[in-house]
C-alpha positions, 0 to 999 in steps of 0.5 A: 941118123943118130940124135948125136949126129943131128945135134952136130948139125949147126946153123952156119952163123954159129960156126967159126970163121973158117967153117963159115967161109967154107960153107959160103964158098961151097954155096956159091960154087954150087950156084955157079955150077947151077948157072953153068948147067942151066946155060948148057941145057939152053944152048943144047936145046937151041942148037939141036932145034928142040927149043923151037918145038918146046916153045911152040908146044908150051905157047900152045898150052894153057900157061896156067898148066905150065906155071902149075907144073913148074911150081909143083916141081919147084916146091918138091925140089926146094923141100927135098933140098932143104929137108933131106939129109942125103947129099945125093937127094939134095943134088937130085933136087937141085938138078930137077929144079935147074931142068924145070927152070930151063924148060919154063924159060924156053918160050921167053928165050925163044921170043927174045932170040927171034924178035930182040937180038942181043936182049938175052946177053944184055939181060944176063949182064944186068942180072949179073951186075944186080946180083953182084951188087946186092951180094956185096951189100949183104956181105959188107953191111953184115945186116940181117935181112931176115925181117924181109921174109914175111914181106917177100911171102906176102908180095909173092902171093900178091904177084902170083895172084896178079899173074894168074889173073892176067892169064885168065882175063888177058891182062897185059901186066906191062913194064912196071910189073916187071920192074916191081918183080925185079925189085922183088927178086932183088929183095929175095937175093938179099934175104937169101944171102943173109940166110947163107951167112947166118941161118942155113944148117951147115950141111945144106949148101946145096939147098942154099945154092938152089934158093939163090939160083931161084932168085937169080933166075927170077931176076933174069926172067923179068929183066929180059921181059923189060928188054923185050918190052923196050924192043917192041 
């Protein structure tokens, strides 16, 4: 890409109202598409019987290996979606991330399917309501939530440390940790939405959708864990 072309790639906050609206619409259309694809993958795996085999395999493997593999794929996909100028490469990164999320969710969804009927639907409804409410707050308030970036990074490192420690030493993180992680995911949604409105380059709506999808998936994971805990 030439220097002239690179210079024309502007942050969404500097665009006119029509162009900014188009960027936001593309981002949320891709987010909706990512959620639909994630759901279809899970339905296909459960209906085919593959979900049970995958769940049993993953539950019989060190969770640190599973988590490490997921984090590696997530990092590579996010980096590719945010840095590549190639739209096909961005779509490939989003697809890889959706598949990674679908796989890592299987043990949790399988447990919920067996022991907490209705929990998946309830958690999905709560997640949708939370995401909708937080998105509305970000858009209507027009507040810049970029200040939350450093807070979320440090909180994320702390949470990861606690998760690794719980796996190594057999700690039960409990419901309050899940509640805290739901709050963390809510903060990430506000931060991501603020960036969608202001900071993403105008050609990175796929990467923006990936970031929002990651935050929504994180919220869904821990809301579902709360529902599972309440059924035990």
